[in-house]
C-alpha positions in Angstrom: 220.5 63.5 61.9 218.3 65.5 59.6 215.9 62.5 59.4 215.6 62.4 63.1 214.7 66.1 63.3 212.2 65.8 60.6 210.7 62.8 62.4 210.3 64.8 65.6 208.8 67.7 63.8 206.2 65.5 62.2 205.4 64.0 65.6 204.9 67.4 67.1 202.7 68.4 64.2 200.6 65.3 64.6 200.3 65.8 68.3 199.2 69.5 67.8 196.5 68.4 65.3 195.1 65.9 67.7 194.9 68.4 70.5 193.0 70.9 68.3 190.6 68.2 67.2 190.0 67.4 70.9 189.3 71.0 71.8 186.8 71.3 68.8 184.9 68.1 70.0 184.6 69.6 73.4 183.0 72.8 72.1 180.5 70.8 69.9 179.3 68.8 72.9 178.9 71.7 75.3 175.7 72.0 77.5 172.7 73.4 75.5 171.1 76.6 76.9 168.2 76.3 79.2 164.9 75.8 77.4 162.5 78.7 77.3 159.2 77.8 78.9 156.3 79.1 76.7 153.4 80.9 78.5 150.6 78.8 79.8 147.6 78.2 77.5 145.3 79.7 80.0 147.1 83.0 80.2 147.5 83.2 76.4 143.8 82.4 75.8 142.6 85.1 78.3 144.9 87.7 76.9 143.8 86.9 73.3 140.1 87.0 74.1 140.2 90.4 75.8 142.9 92.2 73.8 142.9 90.9 70.2 139.8 88.6 69.9 142.0 86.2 67.9 141.3 82.4 67.9 142.6 80.6 71.0 145.2 77.9 70.4 144.1 74.4 71.2 145.2 73.6 74.7 147.1 70.5 75.6 145.3 67.7 77.5 147.0 68.7 80.7 146.0 72.4 80.4 143.8 74.0 83.0 140.1 74.3 81.8 139.2 77.7 80.4 136.7 80.0 82.1 133.3 80.5 80.4 134.3 83.9 78.8 137.1 82.2 76.8 134.8 79.5 75.4 132.3 82.0 73.9 134.5 84.5 72.1 133.3 87.9 71.0 130.0 87.5 73.0 128.9 88.7 76.4 127.5 86.1 78.7 124.7 87.4 80.9 124.1 85.4 84.0 120.5 84.5 84.8 118.6 83.0 87.7 115.6 80.6 87.7 112.8 82.1 90.0 111.2 79.9 92.5 107.6 79.0 91.6 105.1 81.1 93.5 101.6 80.0 94.4 98.8 82.0 92.7 95.5 82.2 94.5 92.7 80.8 92.4 89.5 82.8 92.8 86.6 80.8 94.1 84.0 79.9 91.5 80.7 81.8 91.8 78.0 79.2 92.7 75.0 78.7 90.6 71.9 80.4 91.8 69.7 78.4 94.2 67.0 81.0 94.5 64.3 82.1 92.1 65.5 84.6 89.5 62.1 85.2 87.9 61.4 89.0 88.0 58.1 90.7 88.7 58.6 92.7 85.4 58.9 90.7 82.2 59.9 92.7 79.1 59.2 90.8 75.9 60.5 93.5 73.5 62.8 95.3 72.8 65.7 93.1 73.7 68.9 94.3 75.3 71.2 96.1 72.9 68.5 96.7 70.3 68.9 99.7 67.9 65.6 101.6 67.9 64.1 104.7 66.4 61.2 106.7 67.6 58.6 105.5 68.6 59.8 102.4 70.5 57.4 99.5 70.6 57.3 98.2 74.2 55.6 95.0 75.3 55.8 93.8 78.9 53.8 92.5 81.9 53.9 93.2 85.6 53.2 91.1 88.7 50.9 93.5 90.7 51.4 92.1 94.2 52.1 95.1 96.5 52.5 97.6 93.7 50.8 101.0 94.0 52.9 103.1 91.5 54.6 102.2 88.3 57.0 104.4 86.4 57.8 103.7 82.7 60.8 105.8 81.7 63.3 106.3 78.9 66.7 107.8 79.8 69.3 109.3 77.5 73.0 108.8 77.5 73.7 111.6 80.0 70.8 110.4 82.2 68.3 113.0 81.0 64.7 112.0 81.0 63.3 111.4 77.5 60.0 109.9 78.4 57.9 109.1 81.5 54.5 107.6 82.1 53.2 107.0 85.6 50.5 104.4 86.5 48.8 104.2 89.8 46.8 101.2 91.1 44.3 100.5 93.8 45.3 98.7 97.0 45.0 95.0 96.8 45.6 94.7 93.1 47.0 91.3 92.3 47.9 89.0 89.4 49.8 89.8 86.2 48.9 92.7 84.0 50.2 93.1 80.4 51.0 96.3 78.5 51.7 97.3 74.9 52.6 100.8 74.2 54.7 103.2 72.0 57.4 105.4 73.5 58.3 108.5 71.5 61.7 110.3 71.9 63.9 113.0 70.4 67.7 113.2 70.4 70.1 115.6 68.7 72.9 113.2 68.0 72.7 110.6 65.3 72.8 107.9 68.0 73.4 107.5 71.7 73.0 105.0 74.5 69.7 104.8 76.2 67.9 102.9 79.0 64.3 101.8 79.1 63.3 101.1 82.7 60.2 100.1 84.6 60.2 101.1 88.3 57.7 99.9 90.9 56.9 101.4 94.3 54.7 100.2 97.2 51.9 101.9 99.2 54.5 103.7 101.4 56.3 105.0 98.3 59.3 102.7 99.0 61.1 101.2 96.0 60.0 97.6 95.2 61.7 96.6 92.0 63.3 97.9 88.8 63.9 96.2 85.5 65.9 97.8 82.7 67.0 97.3 79.1 70.0 99.0 77.5 69.3 100.3 74.0 71.0 102.2 71.2 68.8 105.2 70.3 68.9 106.3 66.6 67.6 109.6 65.4 67.0 108.0 62.0 67.9 104.9 60.1 67.1 101.3 60.2 66.1 99.5 63.4 67.7 96.3 64.6 65.5 94.7 67.3 67.2 91.9 69.4 64.6 89.1 69.9 65.6 88.4 73.5 63.2 88.6 76.4 64.2 90.1 79.7 62.6 88.1 82.4 65.3 87.5 85.1 65.9 89.9 88.0 69.1 92.0 87.8 69.6 91.7 91.6 68.7 88.6 93.7 68.8 88.9 97.5 69.7 85.6 99.1 69.7 86.8 102.7 68.0 87.9 104.8 65.0 85.9 103.5 61.7 87.9 103.7 60.5 88.0 107.3 63.7 86.6 108.8 64.6 87.5 112.4 68.2 88.7 112.7 70.1 88.5 116.0 73.5 89.1 117.6 73.8 92.7 116.4 74.9 91.9 112.8 72.7 92.2 109.7 74.2 90.3 106.8 72.9 91.1 103.3 74.2 88.9 100.4 73.0 87.7 97.1 73.7 87.8 93.3 73.8 90.7 90.9 74.5 91.2 87.2 77.8 93.2 87.2 77.3 96.7 85.8 79.8 99.0 87.5 81.0 96.2 89.8 79.2 97.7 92.9 75.8 97.5 94.6 74.4 99.8 97.1 72.5 98.5 100.2 69.9 100.8 101.9 68.2 99.8 105.1 65.0 101.6 105.9 63.7 101.7 109.5 60.1 101.3 110.6 60.0 105.1 110.9 60.6 105.5 107.1 64.1 106.9 107.4 67.3 105.3 106.0 69.1 103.8 108.9 72.1 102.4 107.1 73.7 102.9 103.6 76.5 100.6 102.5 78.4 99.7 99.3 79.5 96.2 98.4 81.6 94.9 95.5 80.3 92.3 93.0 82.5 89.4 92.1 83.3 88.1 88.6 80.1 86.6 87.0 79.4 82.9 86.8 78.0 81.0 83.7 74.6 82.5 84.3 76.0 86.1 84.2 75.7 86.8 88.0 78.4 87.8 90.5 78.1 87.6 94.3 77.9 90.4 96.8 77.9 90.5 100.6 77.9 93.2 103.3 77.7 93.0 107.1 76.1 95.8 109.0 76.4 96.1 112.8 73.3 97.4 114.6 72.1 98.0 118.1 68.4 98.0 119.1 66.6 97.9 122.4 63.6 96.0 121.0 62.7 94.1 117.9 62.4 96.5 114.9 61.2 95.8 111.4 63.5 97.0 108.5 63.0 97.3 104.8 66.2 96.5 102.7 66.8 97.7 99.2 69.8 96.6 97.0 70.4 98.6 93.8 73.1 98.8 91.1 73.9 101.7 88.8 74.2 101.8 85.0 77.5 102.0 83.0 76.6 103.7 79.8 73.6 105.6 81.2 74.0 107.0 84.8 71.4 106.3 87.5 69.9 103.2 89.0 69.6 100.2 86.6 68.5 97.2 88.7 66.8 97.2 92.1 65.2 94.6 94.4 64.1 94.5 98.0 63.5 92.3 101.1 62.5 92.8 104.7 63.5 91.4 108.1 63.3 92.0 111.9 66.3 93.1 113.9 66.2 91.6 117.4 68.4 92.6 120.3 
């Protein structure tokens, strides 16, 4: 009887141990908690770049591509645009001179830019056709007259005439700009031509004479040609000029001796020969054909006053 009880008690014990083991196995195999999804690489990279400036973790192959500001860390990216190409106007080339440029005044010495002391040795020649009065002048830096000699000629004087002379001057400064000029006028006291040479005047010191002759005209009138008949109420004056101040002045004298028109024209950039072009159109109105005398002159840069001058003449028809 005691054995049977002991047997049942052992059976109950064994059964209880098996039940506990079964419960323990169930707890070990329970469902794992839901996996925590890490933040997306894009969000993490953007927050890191803007807040901590720490290195961005390498994204997985399936990650969304990063914007430009996350690829260049710690630097500011400035957007830029590529401008459209624009057409730049090319200035027209100044044509070479197709008209005579030989001047009626040919200065052999001194050459342009020479440094001279008093007296200046001047050697030149003049074409006397139509010349009644000749002025030989030296002007100082402010335009003041330092020397003048006037020569008068008989009517009908022709051919070339040469001159050699000394020009004395006095200046207060150690040096200054000067201009040596030869000015011609006709029998009606109208301006014919002016040739000029810029110089550096020295009160004392050593001269430096530039061995360069001045034989070309500073202004060349291309139209109207001498004696041309102009029609349709428009007088066109054009030609070439050595740029000094970049402007030329056009004066039209009537047959009564008065100035009928006064115009200013700009001078273009110089060509290989040193000349720019100018052109001006002057409207006019006449009842009958009238003769006009046309003067074109330019002013000096360093020394004020007229530097170059030339003339032509024409007829204005209705």
